[in-house]
C-alpha positions, -999 to 999 in steps of 0.1 A, spaced: -163 -173 92 -131 -186 71 -133 -183 40 -117 -222 35 -147 -229 53 -179 -216 40 -195 -229 13 -207 -207 -15 -230 -234 -33 -260 -215 -47 -255 -183 -28 -242 -149 -44 -211 -136 -30 -201 -98 -32 -162 -97 -28 -148 -59 -25 -114 -61 -48 -87 -39 -52 -90 -37 -89 -73 0 -91 -49 -8 -118 -25 13 -136 -35 20 -173 -21 34 -204 -33 66 -223 -55 39 -243 -69 22 -213 -52 -8 -214 -37 -28 -183 -1 -21 -174 3 -41 -144 -23 -70 -135 -5 -78 -104 -39 -72 -86 -61 -86 -103 -40 -117 -101 -37 -118 -65 -76 -119 -64 -81 -148 -83 -77 -177 -52 -109 -159 -35 -128 -156 -67 -121 -188 -83 -132 -201 -48 -163 -188 -50 -172 -201 -87 -156 -233 -80 -181 -237 -45 -209 -232 -73 -217 -200 -65 -224 -167 -85 -195 -139 -84 -198 -101 -78 -170 -80 -78 -168 -42 -67 -138 -19 -70 -128 14 -69 -104 29 -94 -86 64 -94 -101 90 -75 -132 103 -97 -145 118 -61 -179 112 -68 -186 119 -107 -185 99 -137 -151 95 -153 -149 73 -183 -112 75 -180 -115 56 -147 -142 32 -157 -141 -3 -149 -154 -15 -184 -117 -9 -194 -105 -40 -172 -134 -64 -179 -115 -87 -206 -83 -83 -183 -104 -98 -156 -121 -121 -178 -89 -134 -191 -76 -138 -154 -104 -156 -140 -112 -184 -170 -150 -166 -171 -168 -144 -198 -174 -116 -170 -204 -95 -171 -206 -53 -165 -230 -38 -148 -226 3 -163 -241 16 -127 -231 0 -92 -261 16 -75 -285 0 -99 -277 -32 -110 -304 -47 -97 -313 -66 -135 -274 -76 -141 -274 -96 -105 -310 -111 -111 -297 -124 -144 -265 -141 -126 -264 -178 -127 -242 -202 -107 -205 -202 -121 -211 -165 -136 -194 -133 -125 -204 -99 -126 -182 -66 -127 -197 -37 -112 -189 2 -125 -165 23 -99 -176 22 -67 -166 59 -65 -184 72 -92 -205 79 -60 -198 100 -34 -215 77 -10 -190 53 -10 -160 76 7 -186 92 28 -175 128 20 -199 156 12 -191 172 -19 -188 208 -34 -184 218 2 -153 236 20 -143 220 55 -150 258 69 -182 261 63 -205 260 88 -229 236 68 -201 213 63 -214 191 98 -247 190 86 -236 175 52 -213 155 68 -242 140 93 -265 134 60 -240 122 41 -230 94 68 -270 85 62 -266 85 25 -237 62 30 -250 37 48 -284 33 23 -256 31 -6 -238 1 16 -275 -12 22 -281 -11 -15 -246 -29 -22 -260 -56 2 -291 -65 -13 -271 -79 -44 -259 -110 -27 -262 -137 3 -229 -132 11 -197 -106 18 -162 -112 13 -136 -86 23 -103 -92 0 -92 -55 -7 -63 -48 18 -53 -20 -2 -86 0 11 -86 -19 42 -73 16 58 -106 36 49 -139 35 63 -160 32 27 -198 16 23 -180 -14 3 -151 -20 30 -164 -11 66 -202 -7 65 -216 -32 40 -208 -56 69 -235 -46 91 -261 -61 69 -248 -97 69 -247 -121 97 -213 -130 112 -215 -167 94 -221 -147 60 -192 -122 58 -155 -134 57 -120 -122 50 -107 -135 15 -75 -155 9 -58 -123 1 -66 -103 35 -60 -134 54 -23 -135 39 -19 -99 43 -31 -96 78 -9 -129 86 22 -112 73 17 -81 91 8 -103 124 41 -120 114 61 -87 118 50 -69 146 34 -96 165 50 -132 163 85 -115 160 120 -137 156 150 -117 162 167 -94 150 142 -76 140 155 -51 112 135 -21 98 140 -3 69 124 30 62 129 48 30 112 77 14 113 117 14 96 128 43 105 122 84 70 136 89 50 112 67 65 81 87 69 94 122 42 79 136 55 44 120 93 50 134 75 59 168 58 23 172 87 10 157 110 21 179 95 1 205 95 -33 184 128 -36 162 165 -42 172 178 -23 143 162 1 123 179 18 90 165 54 80 173 63 47 160 85 14 152 117 18 150 115 56 187 113 57 191 151 49 171 160 80 186 142 99 224 153 84 211 192 87 196 185 130 231 180 134 246 209 121 257 193 91 259 209 51 235 192 30 237 210 -4 205 214 -24 190 180 -9 155 177 3 152 191 40 123 196 64 134 224 86 107 223 105 117 191 116 148 188 129 134 184 168 119 155 155 149 138 141 168 148 174 136 130 192 138 98 171 176 95 180 170 103 217 143 74 218 163 45 194 186 53 227 162 51 250 151 19 234 186 0 226 177 5 191 211 6 166 196 34 144 217 33 109 218 64 87 236 68 54 272 84 59 276 93 24 255 102 -8 255 100 -44 249 137 -51 239 155 -85 240 190 -101 210 187 -123 184 159 -116 150 160 -131 122 148 -109 94 149 -136 110 123 -161 133 105 -132 166 118 -158 199 130 -147 197 165 -174 223 168 -197 257 184 -186 249 173 -154 279 158 -129 270 129 -106 297 126 -74 296 112 -37 298 135 -6 297 132 31 258 131 37 269 158 64 295 179 38 276 182 6 284 213 -15 259 240 -26 242 229 -56 244 194 -56 217 172 -43 222 140 -24 196 117 -42 211 75 -33 229 63 -6 267 61 -13 292 29 -11 299 30 28 263 33 35 255 5 15 279 -15 32 265 -4 64 226 -13 54 236 -47 42 256 -51 73 228 -41 93 206 -65 76 229 -96 77 219 -121 102 183 -105 104 154 -131 113 124 -106 110 129 -78 78 103 -48 70 107 -25 40 92 3 35 105 31 15 134 32 -11 172 46 -8 172 73 -36 157 79 -71 157 42 -79 134 49 -112 167 65 -126 200 39 -133 224 63 -121 206 60 -83 198 20 -76 227 16 -55 217 18 -27 180 2 -30 197 -22 -47 218 -34 -17 189 -31 3 171 -56 -18 199 -82 -20 209 -82 14 168 -87 23 172 -117 -3 201 -131 10 187 -131 47 156 -142 34 175 -175 21 189 -179 52 155 -182 72 145 -145 79 108 -136 72 106 -100 52 79 -79 45 77 -56 18 54 -28 14 46 3 1 46 9 -38 79 22 -41 97 -5 -23 78 -32 -45 87 -14 -75 125 -17 -62 123 -54 -58 102 -59 -92 130 -39 -110 156 -57 -92 145 -91 -102 138 -102 -64 104 -106 -60 106 -143 -57 132 -139 -30 114 -123 0 87 -139 17 59 -114 14 52 -85 -9 24 -65 3 -4 -53 -14 -15 -23 8 8 8 10 -16 27 31 -34 1 51 0 -17 55 16 16 74 -13 24 92 -13 -14 101 24 -9 115 17 21 131 -7 0 153 -36 17 139 -70 -5 138 -80 -14 98 -119 -5 95 -120 -32 69 -107 -55 88 -123 -50 120 -153 -50 100 -151 -85 99 -134 -94 133 -155 -73 156 
């Protein structure tokens, strides 16, 4: 079922949204991007003449009630964005009274799903090494199904519109669907856009296809990198990964981040790239610092900043961004691309001294997009870069799901999508 073809008139719809928005110390929303992203789906339910039930998680309460992670704090924001006075159910598993009183055109937000361990389906308070863990896990699976059944009982139809959690087999994303017929469960507009964007990158490829993978560790991206090597024409690897590749060739990297147990992995990536005819682009120079505070994202008093070759960094210096030669290489590699994927910054972009590498990538992507390329930006830091540099409206698509996007790129099935499409 497609949401566009479904008529919600006279029906109660339960929609899994991703309202895991950032809050300040006073519980005020600091970025409502995820709330605004859900509006097309939510407004469709209401405009059709349906009743709307929204469910989401916030943070990681691990099966315990935590007032600091209560969704009651965002009711005002959701109400303002949606244009209706949103009601609130303080217990997501016992909301029968609130649901029963819901009239056509009204909206209800359920309390944090993760206040119940059944949402994630993981036993709480028992170690995985404990002999009793297997039994506890089996029992929790049954409880998870009952929890999903309870959520499903509130509504006539189910809409999955939380791409950020689509890679998790949670009660509200990939179990609840079992309690609705195929004609009464569907992806929301946001999910459809996300799936279409991933398909554009991985299935409907226009060449040249350039992928940019940043971040600190090769180990966290190796599955994605290996999958991309069979698809891309050029692969730019930047960020902290630079120094593991430099070290693998005997380079001097000073105090830069490195995974000494992944040197063979780096060399194998280079080997696979050569075998697949992929142009691998690595940073040849780096902007380095003698004193960077990773907690405050700032240069310490008296610290020096200097450019070194990425394979000849002196002791006491930490590589924190791509140097001028590398930035020119990255921009040249992106120029003329028709499909672009960017995940992970080129450096510690939070600090103004080390934004140039990420900015060069972002501006090159914006230029290529203006010339007809399809560009997909995903992952919290990459999205933060695009927003910081004022490029959000100059790329094709910004994904709302970091982990889900990466697993989709890696070629893994997303339970939240499969639950609807199977």
